[in-house]
N, C-alpha and C positions, 0 to 999 in steps of 0.2 A: 457374730452370727455363725452358728455351726453349719456344717455341710448339708445335713438333712433338712434343716429349716430353709436354707438357701434354695435347695432343690425344689422343695414344696412351693416356695414363693415364686420362683421363676416359672414353674409349670403353670401356676395360677395366672401369672402375667401373660405368658404365651398363649394361654387358652382364651384370653380376652382380647388380645391385640397382636398383630404381626410384629415380630422383632427379628433382627438379623443377628448373626453370631457376634458381631462386634459390639452391638448394643448390650447383649446379655453379658458378654465378657466384661464390659465396663462396669455394669451393675455389680457383678460378682467381685471384681477387683475393689470396688468402692466399699463393699461389705467385708473386705480383707479376707477373702477365701483363698486358700493355698492354690498355687498354680496347677498342681497335679489334680486337685479337686475340681478346679474350673474346667480343665480339659475333660474330665470324667462327666461332669454335668452337661457340658456342651455336646458330648457324644451321645449321652442319653436323650437329650432334647432332640437332636437331629435324627437319631434312630427311631424315636417314637413320633416323629413328624410334628413336634411342637414348634420347631424352627425349620424353615425350608427357604433357602436363599432365592430359589427361582420364583417361588410363590411371593416372597417378600418383594422382589424386584418388580413383578407384575403389578401388585397392589400399589406399591410406592409410585411407580410411573403413572399409573392410571389416576391415582388420587391427586398427585401433584399437578398433573395436567388439568384435570377436571376442576379442582377446587382452587388451586393457587395460580392456574393459568401459566405454568412454566413451559418453556420450550424443551426440546429434546436434549440440547447441549447442557442445560443447567441440570436436568434430571440425571443425565449420564454422569456429570461431574459429582453430584451429590452421592450417587450410588457407588462411584469409585471410592469416594471418601469413606464409605461404609464397608469397603473391602468386598464388594460383591463381584463375582466373576464376570469378566467381559462378555462371555457368551450369554449369561442371564440378562445382562444389561441390554445387549443388542436385541435379544428376543423380546424383552419387555417393551422396548421402544418401537419395534416393528409392529406391535399389536395396537399402537395408537392409530386411530382413524385419520387418514391423510386429509380428508375433507374437513373434519372437525378441527384438525390442527391448524389449517390455513384460516378457517373461519374465526378461530380463537385469536389468532394473531391480528386479523383484520379488525375484530371487535375491540381489542386492546388499543389499536391505533386510533380507532374512532373516538374512544373514550379519552385518550391522551390528547388528541387533536382539540377536543372541546376545552381543554385547560389552557391552551395557548392564547396569549393576549392578542398577538398579531396573527390573524387567520391566514393572511396572504404572505407571510414572511418566508423568504427562501430558506431561512435557517431552520424551518420546521422539519425539512427532510432529514438533515443529519441528526436532529434531535430525536426524530422517530426511529432512525436507524440505531442510535445508541440505546434508546429505550428497548427496542426489540432485542438487541444483543444482550442487554442486561437481564431480560426475561428468559434468555436461553434459546432464542430462535436463530436459525442459520441465515446467512446472507441471502440465499436464493428465496427462501420463504418471505423474508422481509421485503425483498425487491418486488416479488409478485404481489404482495399485499399493498405495497405503496403504489404500484401501478394500478391496482384495482381501486384503491382509494382515490387516486388522481382521476381515474375515469369516471367514478361515480359522483365526485364532488370537486368541480373545477374551482370553487371559491376557496378551497383550502390551499390550492397551489396556483400560482400565477401561470398564465399561458406560456410565458417565455422562461420556463424553468431551465436552468442550465443542466446540460448532460454531464458536466464534469463534477457534479455534486457527489457522485459515487467515488471520485478520486481523492476527496478531501480526507 
């Protein structure tokens, strides 16, 4: 593919969907565009606001939280892999609603809890912690949500739960 056709293709792509520099670079490298032409194309796209890393980070964080129910840590990790600047990542994560963030974690725990065979099993707490961590939620949010879950539904946790479960 020649450079002018590649430029036309990526401008069309960027006008339909948000892309970051790294994603466009990968596409151009796959099409075997020369490195100097890749840099020129990326500069053109950025100068004409076809790609904007800050806007990309905001949309990415909001969509992954809303649709995939990811926590901030997982979103941050994925944005770092896409070579987004740390300032843009922290700004995008700070825009997530704290109330909705905690409610999402709690909702995920409720759904996961329904899948457990033993509803009163003491092992459910560490399983929920691992599940929350795998979704990218931090320990503090997980603990608050587990406390809320325990308070609203004693049948899921026995009355004599061990306090040292967090130490395992």
